[in-house]
C-alpha positions in Angstrom: -0.1 -0.1 0.0 0.8 3.7 -0.6 0.2 6.6 1.5 -0.1 10.4 -0.1 -0.9 13.1 1.7 -2.6 16.3 -0.5 -3.0 19.5 1.4 -3.5 23.0 0.0 -0.8 26.0 0.2 3.0 25.6 0.9 4.5 25.5 3.8 5.7 28.8 4.6 8.0 28.2 7.9 11.4 26.5 7.4 11.9 25.0 10.6 8.3 23.3 9.9 9.6 22.2 6.8 12.2 20.5 8.2 10.6 18.7 10.5 8.5 17.5 8.0 11.1 16.6 5.7 12.5 14.4 8.7 9.3 12.2 9.5 8.5 12.1 6.2 11.9 10.3 5.4 11.9 8.5 8.3 8.6 7.6 7.4 9.9 6.2 3.9 11.7 3.1 5.9 8.4 1.6 6.3 5.9 2.3 3.5 6.1 4.6 0.2 4.8 8.4 1.2 4.5 11.4 -1.3 3.1 14.7 0.2 1.7 16.5 -2.6 1.4 19.7 -2.3 -2.0 22.0 -4.3 -0.6 25.6 -4.5 -3.2 28.2 -3.0 -5.6 29.3 -5.5 -4.8 33.1 -6.6 -6.9 36.2 -6.0 -9.0 34.3 -3.3 -10.4 37.8 -2.2 -12.5 38.2 -5.3 -13.8 34.5 -4.7 -16.6 33.7 -2.0 -15.8 31.3 0.2 -17.9 28.4 -1.6 -16.3 29.2 -4.7 -12.8 28.9 -3.4 -13.7 25.6 -1.8 -15.1 24.6 -5.0 -11.9 25.9 -7.1 -9.7 23.6 -4.8 -12.1 20.8 -4.2 -11.6 20.5 -8.1 -8.0 20.5 -7.2 -8.0 18.2 -5.1 -10.4 15.9 -7.1 -7.5 15.8 -9.7 -5.2 14.2 -7.5 -7.0 11.3 -7.0 -8.1 7.9 -8.7 -11.0 6.0 -9.0 -9.0 3.2 -7.0 -7.6 5.5 -4.2 -9.1 5.4 -0.6 -9.8 9.1 0.1 -9.9 10.3 3.8 -10.5 14.0 5.0 -8.6 14.8 8.2 -12.0 17.1 9.2 -12.9 18.7 12.7 -16.0 16.6 12.6 -13.9 13.7 12.0 -13.6 10.4 14.2 -10.5 10.7 16.7 -8.4 7.7 17.3 -5.7 7.7 19.5 -2.4 7.1 18.1 -2.9 3.1 18.9 -6.4 3.2 17.3 -5.4 4.6 14.9 -2.2 2.3 13.5 -5.1 -0.2 13.8 -7.0 1.7 11.1 -4.1 1.6 8.9 -3.4 -2.1 9.8 -6.9 -2.8 8.9 -7.1 -0.4 5.6 -3.5 -2.5 4.5 -5.0 -5.7 5.2 -7.9 -4.9 2.6 -5.5 -4.4 -0.4 -5.5 -0.6 -1.6 -2.9 0.2 -3.3 -3.2 3.3 -2.4 -4.4 5.4 0.9 -4.9 9.4 0.4 -5.5 11.8 3.2 -6.3 15.2 2.5 -5.9 18.7 4.5 -8.3 20.9 2.9 -8.3 24.6 3.0 -9.2 27.2 5.4 -13.2 26.7 4.8 -12.7 22.9 4.6 -14.2 20.7 1.4 -16.2 21.1 -1.3 -19.3 18.6 -1.6 -17.8 16.9 -4.6 -14.8 16.0 -2.0 -17.3 14.8 0.9 -18.6 12.9 -1.5 -15.6 11.1 -2.7 -14.6 10.3 0.5 -14.5 6.8 2.2 -13.7 8.0 5.7 -12.9 11.7 8.4 -10.4 11.9 10.4 -10.0 14.7 13.1 -6.9 15.2 14.6 -8.4 16.8 17.6 -10.9 19.8 18.5 -8.4 22.3 18.2 -7.7 24.2 15.7 -4.3 24.2 14.2 -2.8 25.6 11.4 -2.7 24.4 8.2 0.7 23.9 8.0 1.5 22.4 11.6 -0.7 19.8 10.4 1.3 18.3 8.3 3.5 17.8 10.5 1.9 16.7 13.6 -0.5 14.1 10.5 3.2 12.9 9.1 4.4 12.2 13.0 1.4 10.4 13.9 1.6 8.3 10.4 5.5 7.7 11.5 4.4 6.9 14.5 1.7 4.2 13.6 4.1 2.5 11.8 5.9 2.4 14.9 3.1 1.0 17.0 3.0 -2.3 14.2 6.1 -2.8 14.0 6.7 -2.9 18.2 9.0 -0.2 17.8 10.0 1.6 21.1 9.0 5.4 19.6 5.6 5.1 21.5 5.2 4.9 25.1 2.2 4.0 26.8 
């Protein structure tokens, strides 16, 4: 199985980018992982919230194939402990999915078309984090999930 994380907009913070690269490198020892960044929509001040979600949604859906298993990072999604998330990763691998795709949307969330295409939603917290920080947190959680599955000493209970 491959895992792909799609996110809207580049990471401006150099320290965050360095950490994202570090955890992406660590993750590569366990699974093929890709981080795909969709550039920010231009002239968003001329667009309504709905128009911005629609344009971002079209770009997101253009990056996904019919065989991908799409999961959205969404504040209304299911919350997991790290151990339960690792079990969810194992479950997805056991079903024979070729590519598991997670998406971090733009500031207003996702278009209806993206929601309809998704097979699930995950919430990392009830708190709000910047989209740039969520990338790091989520990649670290995927890495943590694989260390849990391999019984490695990274995660402590």
